[in-house]
Residue, then its C-alpha position, 0 to 999 in steps of 0.5 A: m530449461a524452457s526458453d524465454r519465448q516458451w516462458l512468455a507464450r505459456r504465461s500470456g499467449g501474446p500481448a493483451v493490449p497493443p502498445g500505446s493503447a490505454g484500453p478501458g479503465s484508463a486513468d488518463s482522464g484527469g480523475p483519480v487513478v484508483t478509487v476504493e469505495h466501502l471495500t470489505v474483504a471477508f474469509p469463511h469462519r466456523t460461525g459464518t464469515s469474518e470481515v478482515v477489511r471493513d468499509v475502507s474508502f479512499a482515492i488516489q490521485p495521479g502523482e500522489r504518494i500515499g502511506l498506509v501504516g499500521e501494525s501487522g494484521s491490520g489489513k494493509s496488505l489485503t487492502a492492496r491485494a483487493i485493489m489488484q484483484l489478488i485476494p487469496a482463496p477462500g477470501r473474497v471481496s464481500g462489499g464495496r468496489v474498486l474503480l480504475g479510472g472510473t471503471e469498476l474492476g470485475i464488472d467490465p468484461r473488457l477490463k481483464p487483469s492482464t490488460w491493466r496489471g503492470t501497465q496501469v497498476a503494479m505491485i511489489t509484495q512483501d516477500p520478493l521471492s514469492s513473486l519471482n519464479p525460482l526456475v527462471r533466470i532474472g533476465v527472462q522475468a525482467a523482460e517479460m512485461l516489456r515484451f508482453h505489454r510493450g511489444l519490445s524485441r528480445g534485445a530491446a527488452r534486455t537493454r531496458a532491463l539492464e537500465l532498470l536494474a542499474a536504476v535500482g542500485i544493482p551493481d552488476p546488472a548484466r551478471t544479475l540477468t543471468q542468475f536465478p532468484a535463489v542466488l540473490s540476497g533478500g535485498m537484491r531480490q527486492r530491487v529486482a522486484l521493484a525494477i520489474a514493477i516499474s518497467c512499464g511505467p504504471r499509473l499506480l505502484i503499490a509498494d508493500e514494505p519495499t525497503t524492509a530488506l534494504d540498508v539505509t543507503i539503498q533504501a534512500q536510492v529506492l525512495d529517490l527512484l520512486e519520487q523521480m517516477t512520480a515527478e516524471q511520469g505522474s505515477a502515484v504510489l501507495l506505500i505500505s510500511h511500518d517505518l513511520g520515518v520512511v512514510a513521513s519523508f516520502c508520502d503526501r498523505l497518510l492512512v492509518m489502519y487498525g482492526g481492518r479499517i482506516v482510523e485516521s487519514g489526512p496530510t502526512a505533515e498534519i498527522i505527524s504534528a497533531p495526530a487525532h487518534p490515540y492509536t496514531r499517537a501510540l504508534m508515534a510514541s513507540v518510535p525512539s527520539m533522536t534527541g534528548d536522553l533515552p528513556d529507561r524503557l521504550a514506549s510500547i502499546p499495551g496488549s495485542p491487536p485483535a485477531g483478524g475478523v474477530w471484532a467486539a462491539g465498539c471501537a477495536f482499539a478500546p481494549r488498548c486505549p488509555l482514553a477508552a470510555p463505556l461509549c467506546r466499547e459500545t459504539d464504533p466511531e465514524l470516520l469524521g473530519v477533525a480540526e482543533g476544537g472539534v468536528v468540522e465535517a463528516g465523511s472521509a471523502t471530503a475531510a482533509h483530516a479525519a479520525a474514527c475516534h469519539a475522543a477526537h470529536d468531543p473537546s470534553w475528552g481533552l484529546v483535541a483540546a490538549g493539542g495532542g498532549a493526551s496520553 
């Protein structure tokens, strides 16, 4: 078994950025931590290329907590991987750009991934086992980023790793440091991955289903830790989740994805109380109520999500939407600002609450006028 020094040498070859140096692309200037502009991700297809993420735009401010929700296959994880410059081959970013503190990733030769991954943007993947090396002990992996990015000694890095493992609810951190990932349960591995991700105090933490394998008690601890990190360090969080309860309690702003694009965005409380897109309403209706009598049959969304990259003309949700009209199957709606009574302003960059739905922008459809009562 290679020593931790040999492991670090093979992985990095030395610190990429001196400790305390922000380097190019620093998000400390007061602007957005990350800005995504018209992002499009494509994969090769037998008929050419297929776009699985389409024209996605949003900005994440320091300390902001954003939720990204949608069914499996809607493009959430690929959007996160595009931010991290980790699109799996043969996929590629075919359009748009990602700005880190005002600097476009992939353009500035000084802004190599090793200079900002971990220190400015970190990510927790859906499957923690895929992000942990099964042949290297947890202690070595937990200390790796601290030694590489922060220049800590072996002893100091181990001490800090113990603190981080204890902070995420691991009952015996000292023992865990000596173990291999395969020995741990799925929930324990998720907590280790979280500890590693926050070890260098990133400006943005992308958490892809971080609480899926955790029980409710540890789930609450993890969310409290993330909340504490945003409050103390000004770090932002992009939380990808299927759990609307977690998103509603944790996130300031919500992005709803369907068919590879954002179909609704806005303040979480406003979207939860008055969703403007039929897909958002359907997602919320599928969550069982904790009060009143249970229905004989739980609500579900009829049909299936479209296959990634296979888009028909018009709105991708039209085949499953109870409000769909011929216009929906012919024209893809723009993401426009909405308010009670109709359109207030165009563009996702400036509208506080926006939706990509013809019905949400036309009171004659009854969706907006009903105040969310349409079904």
